[in-house]
C-alpha positions in Angstrom: 0.0 0.0 0.0 2.8 2.4 0.9 4.5 1.7 -2.4 1.3 2.6 -4.4 0.9 5.9 -2.4 4.5 6.7 -3.0 4.2 6.1 -6.7 1.0 8.2 -6.9 2.7 11.0 -5.0 5.7 11.0 -7.4 3.4 10.9 -10.4 1.5 13.9 -9.1 4.6 15.9 -8.3 6.2 15.2 -11.7 2.9 16.2 -13.4 2.8 19.4 -11.5 6.4 20.2 -12.3 5.8 19.9 -16.0 3.6 22.9 -16.1 5.6 24.9 -13.6 8.2 27.6 -14.0 11.9 26.7 -14.0 12.3 28.0 -10.4 9.4 25.7 -9.2 10.8 22.8 -11.1 14.1 23.3 -9.4 12.5 23.3 -6.0 10.5 20.1 -6.8 13.7 18.5 -8.0 15.4 19.3 -4.7 12.5 17.9 -2.7 12.5 14.7 -4.7 16.2 14.3 -4.2 15.8 14.6 -0.4 12.9 12.1 -0.5 14.9 9.6 -2.5 18.0 10.0 -0.3 15.8 9.4 2.8 14.3 6.2 1.2 17.8 4.9 0.3 19.1 5.5 3.9 16.1 3.6 5.3 16.7 0.7 3.0 20.4 0.6 4.1 19.4 0.6 7.7 17.1 -2.3 7.2 19.8 -4.2 5.3 22.2 -3.6 8.2 19.7 -4.8 10.8 19.1 -8.0 8.8 22.8 -8.7 8.5 23.2 -8.3 12.3 20.5 -10.9 12.9 22.4 -13.5 10.8 24.7 -15.8 12.8 
């Protein structure tokens, strides 16, 4: 469910940015970079936790 909401959110943001000014597009790009970096860090943390659980 979270994955679908995330994809919908990204689709809406990208759609909005297509009709926006270059300044707004730049701000949207920055926001998406921050979101993608946060997601990447969360995945890394989960991987590390799984590796710690292994004997």
